[in-house]
Steps between C-alpha positions, in 0.01 A plus 500: 500500500853386427761777490584503128636794302276666244691333215409157636132595509526629144658174376247292690224721360622436146477127568151535648348508152547124491767448236834331542761758413877507475701784648533638147121486453449674834733779391307542174169510686639752750630716216160479337295597803676588826735758349213739446409541864766341719827387350618209298741294708828392344569138411719463806223634725246265344722192537591598856134537594411170329756324723357673809143411398596138431665471844183644654287239321317762293623379160612173352749460219565237237728457201339510156663361186554753223254515212758531224863449595644713773515399861256409774329781681365520849135603532322606815141463615325644801397259776175510697695650789647760266157588360362534854796718604478736203121518532536591871770755421289662225196514729663589832827689442482857626434764239829683474540838337696486176862607520562782259856529375469729201845559353374765258350706782820466702691646205246781456520573871865574420396724212725779622789272397352398163365813340172532312614345170628181664186482715283519187705220348462278808124565516465439126677165522289404801185594308607279207573210737162537671317504167692193379412313818137610471481360147664173609260459790204569270625237255551250781145566625377390160716187513375413849136509388541168321580313824224470759758428772658841432186705572644651819850553363326680212353739758848579628615556142213747453616672819852513353366649178327774702803550726737557208248729333498707819883499511498626140247768591697598811810541286304731270380698802855520636623629165234773518597573861865528397409742222302713747789491749743617232276798423491604867869455582751768397 
């Protein structure tokens, strides 16, 4: 397997659905799906990885005339070698444990510096964020049902819906834990 960073595999994976996409389109697709369970790479990351993938022979690029005014855009398509590489990576890459970097928990770990009221505020805002993301993932699951090619991405969106529901529920549990802690402490 070629030594590519995770972002390159994500970009190549987005192209594996068989459509020619511009860097802008790739960013929109990443925002629509990857952001729920991985991250959505920036435009600069996407364009950098497209160059790397093109040099590796995994994607091809061509200029497309604009539909209505504007300027030409460059679209990318996956090559057979790129499809084989991303298929091999998806099948053979080692299963790595997820990296948890939970900023809210880091702040609560420093609760002795925040105080209970500020901790409740942080947890409340995290709960609202989790519920918003859960609703967005649920809506995107519905949108993905119309495209047969998105059957597996729809599964990851369902996972995201469940994940954010659990984050919401964990925030509720932490709020209850905080209330119990306040009762016990002098």
